[in-house]
C-alpha positions in Angstrom: -88.3 -8.0 -6.9 -91.8 -9.3 -7.9 -93.6 -12.4 -7.8 -96.5 -13.5 -10.3 -99.4 -15.1 -8.7 -102.6 -16.5 -10.3 -106.4 -17.0 -9.4 -108.5 -19.1 -12.0 -112.0 -20.5 -11.8 -115.0 -21.6 -14.2 -117.8 -18.7 -14.3 -121.0 -19.3 -15.4 -123.1 -17.0 -17.6 -124.4 -13.9 -15.7 -122.3 -14.6 -12.6 -121.6 -11.4 -10.6 -118.7 -10.7 -8.2 -117.9 -14.4 -8.5 -115.3 -15.3 -5.7 -112.2 -16.6 -7.9 -110.1 -19.5 -6.3 -106.6 -18.9 -5.8 -104.2 -21.3 -8.0 -102.3 -23.5 -5.8 -98.7 -22.2 -5.2 -96.2 -23.5 -3.1 -94.4 -20.2 -2.6 -97.7 -18.9 -0.7 -100.2 -19.9 1.7 -103.6 -20.2 0.8 -106.6 -19.9 3.2 -110.4 -19.9 2.3 -109.2 -20.3 -1.3 -107.2 -17.0 -1.2 -103.7 -16.2 -1.4 -102.3 -14.8 2.0 -99.0 -13.0 1.5 -96.4 -13.8 4.3 -95.5 -9.9 4.5 -96.7 -6.4 3.5 -96.2 -6.2 -0.4 -97.1 -3.7 -3.1 -99.5 -4.6 -5.9 -97.6 -3.7 -8.9 -99.7 -4.9 -11.8 -102.8 -7.0 -12.4 -104.2 -8.8 -15.6 -108.0 -10.1 -16.1 -108.6 -12.7 -18.7 -111.9 -14.1 -19.6 -113.9 -14.5 -22.9 -116.7 -12.4 -21.4 -115.3 -11.0 -18.3 -116.8 -7.5 -17.4 -115.5 -6.8 -14.1 -112.7 -7.4 -11.8 -112.3 -6.3 -8.2 -109.5 -6.9 -5.4 -110.6 -6.8 -1.8 -108.6 -7.1 1.3 -109.2 -5.6 4.8 -106.6 -3.0 4.3 -107.8 -1.9 0.8 -111.3 -1.6 2.4 -109.9 1.1 4.7 -110.7 3.3 1.4 -112.1 1.4 -1.2 -111.8 -2.1 -3.1 -110.1 -1.2 -6.5 -111.4 -2.5 -9.8 -108.8 -3.8 -12.5 -109.0 -2.4 -16.0 -108.4 -2.9 -18.8 -109.4 -6.3 -19.3 -108.8 -9.0 -22.0 -112.1 -10.5 -23.3 -110.3 -13.6 -24.5 -109.3 -17.2 -23.7 -105.6 -16.7 -24.0 -103.3 -13.5 -23.9 -103.5 -12.0 -27.1 -101.0 -9.3 -28.7 -100.3 -6.6 -26.3 -102.1 -7.9 -23.4 -104.0 -5.5 -21.4 -102.0 -5.4 -18.3 -102.8 -2.9 -15.7 -99.7 -1.5 -14.1 -99.5 0.4 -10.7 -95.8 1.6 -10.8 -95.7 4.7 -9.1 -99.1 4.3 -7.6 -99.0 1.2 -5.7 -101.7 -0.2 -3.5 -100.5 -2.3 -0.3 -101.5 -5.7 0.4 -100.8 -6.5 4.1 -99.1 -9.7 5.1 -101.4 -12.1 6.9 -104.7 -10.8 5.1 -106.3 -12.6 2.4 -106.5 -11.3 -1.0 -109.9 -11.8 -2.4 -110.4 -11.6 -6.0 -113.8 -11.2 -7.9 -114.9 -11.3 -11.6 -118.2 -11.0 -13.2 -119.4 -12.5 -16.8 -122.3 -10.6 -17.6 -121.6 -10.9 -21.2 -121.4 -14.6 -22.3 -124.3 -17.3 -22.7 -122.0 -20.1 -21.3 -119.7 -21.1 -18.6 -116.0 -20.0 -19.0 -112.6 -19.7 -17.3 -111.6 -16.5 -15.7 -108.1 -16.0 -14.8 -106.6 -13.2 -12.9 -102.8 -12.8 -12.5 -101.4 -10.3 -9.7 -97.8 -9.1 -9.6 -96.8 -8.5 -6.1 -93.6 -7.6 -4.3 -91.3 -4.4 -3.7 -91.0 -1.4 -6.0 -88.9 -2.4 -8.9 -85.4 -1.4 -8.6 -83.5 -0.1 -11.7 -81.8 -2.5 -13.6 -78.6 -0.6 -14.5 -77.4 0.9 -18.0 -75.0 -2.1 -18.7 -75.7 -3.8 -22.1 -78.8 -6.3 -22.3 -78.7 -9.5 -24.2 -81.7 -11.3 -25.3 -81.2 -15.3 -25.0 -83.6 -17.6 -26.5 -84.3 -20.8 -24.6 -86.8 -23.6 -25.3 -88.9 -25.8 -23.2 -91.1 -29.1 -23.1 -93.4 -29.2 -20.2 -96.7 -31.3 -19.6 -99.1 -28.7 -18.4 -102.1 -28.7 -16.2 -105.2 -27.0 -17.1 -105.2 -23.5 -15.2 -102.5 -24.6 -12.9 -98.8 -24.2 -12.8 -96.4 -27.0 -14.0 -92.6 -26.7 -14.1 -89.6 -27.9 -16.1 -86.3 -27.4 -17.5 -85.4 -24.7 -19.9 -82.9 -25.5 -22.8 -80.3 -22.7 -23.5 -79.8 -22.3 -27.0 -76.2 -20.9 -26.4 -73.6 -21.9 -23.9 -73.2 -19.1 -21.3 -69.8 -17.5 -20.4 -68.6 -18.2 -16.8 -70.3 -15.7 -14.4 -73.3 -14.1 -13.0 -76.4 -13.0 -14.7 -79.4 -10.4 -13.9 -82.6 -11.5 -15.4 -84.2 -7.9 -16.5 -86.8 -9.1 -19.0 -88.6 -12.3 -20.4 -91.1 -13.5 -22.5 -92.9 -16.9 -22.9 -94.6 -18.4 -25.8 -96.2 -21.9 -26.5 -99.2 -24.0 -26.8 -101.9 -22.9 -24.6 -99.9 -20.4 -22.8 -101.4 -17.7 -20.5 -98.3 -17.0 -18.2 -94.8 -18.2 -17.5 -92.5 -17.6 -14.4 -89.1 -18.5 -13.5 -87.8 -20.5 -10.7 -84.5 -19.2 -9.7 -82.0 -21.0 -7.6 -81.7 -19.5 -3.9 -84.9 -17.4 -4.5 -88.3 -17.8 -2.7 -90.2 -15.4 -5.2 -91.1 -16.7 -8.8 -91.0 -13.5 -11.2 -93.2 -14.0 -14.5 -94.9 -12.4 -17.3 -98.1 -13.1 -19.4 -97.6 -15.4 -22.1 -98.5 -16.0 -25.9 -99.3 -18.4 -28.5 -96.1 -17.6 -30.5 -93.0 -15.1 -30.7 -94.7 -13.1 -33.5 -97.2 -11.6 -30.5 -95.9 -8.3 -28.9 -95.5 -8.5 -25.3 -95.8 -5.6 -23.0 -92.6 -3.5 -23.2 -93.0 -3.0 -19.5 -91.5 -6.6 -18.8 -88.5 -6.0 -21.2 -85.1 -4.5 -20.9 -85.0 -3.7 -17.2 -88.4 -1.6 -17.4 -89.8 -3.9 -14.6 -86.8 -4.1 -12.7 -84.7 -7.1 -11.4 -86.5 -10.5 -11.8 -83.5 -12.2 -10.3 -79.8 -13.7 -10.5 -78.4 -16.8 -11.6 -75.0 -18.1 -12.8 -74.2 -20.4 -15.7 -73.8 -23.4 -13.5 -77.0 -23.1 -11.6 -79.7 -22.2 -14.5 -83.4 -21.1 -13.9 -86.3 -23.4 -14.3 -89.5 -22.4 -16.3 -93.1 -22.7 -14.8 -96.0 -22.2 -17.1 -99.7 -21.6 -16.7 -101.7 -23.2 -19.6 -105.5 -23.1 -20.3 -105.4 -26.6 -21.2 -103.7 -29.7 -20.1 -101.1 -31.8 -22.1 -97.8 -31.4 -23.7 -96.7 -27.6 -24.2 -93.7 -26.8 -26.0 -92.1 -23.4 -27.1 -89.8 -20.6 -26.4 -88.7 -18.6 -23.4 -86.9 -15.3 -24.2 -84.6 -13.9 -21.1 -83.2 -10.5 -21.2 -79.9 -10.6 -19.5 -77.2 -8.4 -18.1 -74.1 -10.0 -17.4 -72.3 -9.2 -14.1 -69.1 -10.9 -14.5 -67.3 -13.9 -13.2 -68.2 -15.1 -9.6 
C-alpha cells in the first residue's frame, strides 16, 4: 500500500534548485524541513506543480550512490489540470532508505514573479493486485476548511448507505475548491493513500488511480468509515466530491 506525501514552498523568479520544504505530516518525521521515512520504501510516483516550474529533482544518500533523479513531465499550472502529469515508476521503482532525509529541489526559470511550487510523492510497497471482483464507484461529499498549501481533515458524507461488511478501496478521485490533492484517513491504518485533485468532476484523473490499477489503498467497514484529508492552494472553505472505487469483501 502507498502513502501520499507533499512538499510545498514559494519559489522566487529565477530560483534554481530551491530546497522545497516538506509539508507538516503527522504520519512522518520531518528533519531539516525534509521528510524522513521510518523504513525502506519504494518511490511509486511523483508529481510537480508550479506555474513556471522548469525542473524537479529528488536527492537522498541512497539515490546519490548512482544519481539523483529528475522528475518529468511537470504541470506548469497553479492547480492540477485535466489528466495531471504524474510520473509513475511502477515496475521501475527507486528505493528510499529509511532514516534518510528525502530532499526535493525545484527550479523556476521561466516566471517573472514568486510562485508556489508543490511536489507530491507516492511512497510505499509495490502495489498488490486488487483482485477481479466487481468494483463499485461511490460518490461522497465533504466540506472542510482548508489551509493554504497544507493538509486539513474532515468527515466524508456517504451519499448511499453501505450494506454491512468490509470494503477495499481500490481507486479514488477528489474534486473541489482550490483542490491540489486528497488522501484518506482509514481507521486502523498508519499510511494515508491519496491522489491528485481537481476543480470539478468534469476533469479526467489519471486512470492509474482508478479501478485497482494502483493496488489496494486500504480497507474499512460500514461502521468505521474513512475521513478525508485535503491539500488546497488557498485557505478557506472547500467543498466538493470524493469518489471511491470499492470492492465488497463480505460481512465481517
